[in-house]
C-alpha angles and dihedrals in degrees: 000000000000124000096245093055089046093049088052090053090049091051091050098046106030094088093055092045090049092052092047092049091048090054089054102039131044099200115084092205089052091046094051090049092049091050091050092044088051095058092040090055091044089054091047093048099037089120090064092055111106108221090215090065131069117274092207094053089047095052093045089056089053089049091048091050092050092047092052090047090051092049092049091047091051091048090050095047109027119182112253114244090239089062095045126092113312116233121197118213115256 
């Protein structure tokens, strides 16, 4: 697939992927990373895409998988409270 065609697919499907990722993840930074990773993986695995299927559904499946992996990773490796945002008393 050529880059221009793939860029058009990203343009068409990025809003939907962003909405899906936002529903799964609470962190905007994590969300942005997962959206980028979704399309990177889609590009890398484009040979596995079956043209008789829906690209949007395929890319959403990739995004869902990456969201679940991110959630599991965060659950396995939580950030200690001492490293979280510092709040000063009023």
